[in-house]
N, C-alpha and C positions, 0 to 999 in steps of 0.2 A: 227291627228285629230280623226281618227277612234279609235286609242288606247285610247285616252282621253275619248271618248264617251263610250267605252267598260268598262273603269275603273269606270266611274260614274254610269253606269248601274249595275256594280257589287257591288257597295257599298250598294245597297238596299235603299229604299226610306227613312228610318228613319235617317241613317247617312248622306245621301246626303242632306236631308232637313235641318238638323242641320248645315251642311256646307253652305247652302244657307243663313240661318239666320246669321251665322258668317260673310259671305261675305257682306251681307247687312249692318250689324253693322259696320264693318271696313270701308266700302266704304263711310259711312256717317260721318266719323271722318277725321281728318287730315292725318290718316294713308292711305297708298295706298291700293286700292282695286278696283275691277271692278265687281260689283254685276250684272250689265246688262249682261255681257258676261257669268258669272256663271249661271244666270237664263236661258239664251238662250241655253247654252250647256246642262244644266239639262233637259230642256224641249225637246230637241232633243233626249236625251237618255231615258227620262221617261215622255212622253207626257200625260199619264193617270193621272199624279199627278199635273196637272196644277194648280188647285185651292189651294192645299196644298203648292205648291211651291210659288205661289203668296202671300199667307198668311205669310209664313215664311220669305221671302225676304223683304216684306213690313214691317213686325214687326221688324226685325233686323235693317233695314234702318231707321225706325222711332225712335227706341230707340237710335241709333247712333246720330241722330240729336238732340235728347233730351239731350244728353251729352253736346252738344254745347250750348243748351238753359241753362242748369245748370251752365256751366262755365260763361255764360253771367250774370246770377243772382249773381254769386260770385264776379263779376268784381266791383271794387270800382270807377273806372274812365272810362269815355267814350273815352279817347284819343286814345285808341288802336282800336276803331271802326271807320269805314268809315263814315264821316258825311253824305254822300249821302245815304248809306244804312240805317243809323239811322233815317234820315228824312223820308225815304220811309216807314220804319216799323212804325214810329210814325203816318204817314198819313193813312196807310192802316190797321194798327193793325194786328191781327192774320191772316187776309186774305192774307197778304204778304207771309205767310209761305206756302201757296199753291205752291210757287216756291222754296221751300227748297230743292227740288231735283236737282236744277241747280248746276253744278260744281262751286266750289269756292264761288260764290255768296250765295249759299244755306247755307253754314256754317256761313257766315257773317249775314245772315238774322236771323238764329237761335240764334246766339250770341247777336244780337241787341234785339231780342224779350225777351230773358232772362234778359238782362240789363234793359230793360224798364218794366220788370215785367208784361208782358202781361199775361192774365189769362191762367193757365196751361191747363185746359180742352179744351178750344177753340184752343190753340196752338197745342196740340196733335192732335186734330181732323183735323186741316188744314194741318199739316205736313203729317199725314197718308193719307189723301185724295189725296194730290198732288203726293206723292210717289206711292201710289197704282195705280193711273191713268197712270203714266209713265210706270210701270211694266205691267199693263194691255194692253197698246198699244204694248209693245214688245211681249207679249204673244198672241196677237190677231191671228196670223197665226195658232197657236196650237188650239185655241178655235173654229176656223172656219172649 
């Protein structure tokens, strides 16, 4: 663990923040990733960069979810979408995307939102707010 923290600290904030962005991006897709762990390790090594780290990981994770939204817009049939998720997104609209950070369900919410052609600006805002709040809670010990 100490070796990993030393490695992160040695990368310098620019490369490390780019890595946080990439981790956030990959974690929001079907590819494996763990942006929460990456953020916590980064903040342990570079606590002074908390706001930059939150911005980068949130931006990456939001863009990753927008890739699911885009795939949903390209979908021609809803048979691949869960009827329950589809109904919830129809009911709550873009506000359902405040939960886009949830594992597995979050991807389905974004796919359904794209399929239903929810307004892009409101969808982006709700996705980003939900994801930012999750990362902010994780970073809270660093902020206090």
